[in-house]
N, C-alpha and C positions, 0 to 999 in steps of 0.2 A: 121507330127511328125515322121512317120517312116522313112524319108529323111535325119533326123538330123544327123545319122551316117556319111553319106558320105558329106556332106557341110562340119562335121570336117577331115573326109581324103580328102579333097582337098588340101589343105596344104600344104599336100605330093608332089605335083610336083613340086611349087616353088621349095620348100628345097632341091627336089634332083637335078633340074636344077639352083642352085648355088650350091652347092655341086660339080657338075661337074664341073661347069664353073671357080670357085674360086681359085683353083689353077694356072690356066692360067692369072688370071690377076696380074696388073704389082704391085710390092711393090711403097709404098709412098715415094719418096726422102726423105723428110723430116725423116720419120721413120729409114730409110737406112742411115743416116746421122749424125742423133742424137744418136736414139738409139741405133742400130747397131755399131757405128762408122766405117762405111763402104764408103766412100770417092768414091771409082772407080764406086761401083753399083752403086750411089745416084745419079752421075755422067751421069751414062747411062740412069738412071730413069727417069732425069731434060732432058738428048739429047732426049728419046721419046715422054716426055710429051709435050714438046716445039719446039721439029723439027727444035734445029739449034744447033751445034756441039760447039760455046764457051759459057759453060755455068759457067763459073768460078764465076762472075759477081751473077749469082743467089745462089750458093753454101755459097760464102763470104757473102750475105744478109740475109744468113740461119742461119751460124753460129753466124753471129753479132748480129740478132734477141733471139738464146739463150742464149748467154752473158749477153743479158739485161734483161732477164727473169730469169734467173739462181742471179741476182743482186738485182731484185725484192725482196721487205719486205711482207711477209704476215701479217697482221692481223688478230685478231680473234673477234666476233662478238663484244663483249664486249668494246674491242679499237674502233670496229668501230661505236657504239652506243656512245661512250664516244665522239668520235671525232664531234666537234660542226658543219663542214663543212656540213658535208653529214647524219648529224641525220635524217633530215626531209623524203631525198630522201629515204633513209633505212624504217622507219614506215611507210610510204607511199604506197613501193611497199609492204612491209610484211600486211599490213591492204588492199590493193588490192588483193592480192594473198588467204588473208585468206576469204574473201569476193565472189571469186568466189569458194571456195571450200564450203561454206554455202549456197549459192544459188542454185545447183544442178547444173549446166551449165558443170559440168565435166559431169554427168552423162546421157545429155539428147547426 
């Protein structure tokens, strides 16, 4: 019992390592391109990760994926349950997750 504070204090070491290393890690190319709208830094990040000079295809692919995602229609839970094609899949997932919570598996 007397060593519990040391166990809780041990998390300080990985936290400090992460805090020191984090500023030196590169940004995600998708984040730079889609959130910050900085194409030149995104291209440099792609070049760093992929190790090739021509990354225009990857940049276009991310932009196309973003356009498709913006055009995707979101549905509510009620609309999802009213859709006959996916109703049983949703009910199955909800019942399964409910059973996980009630059986105590997460506590173990």
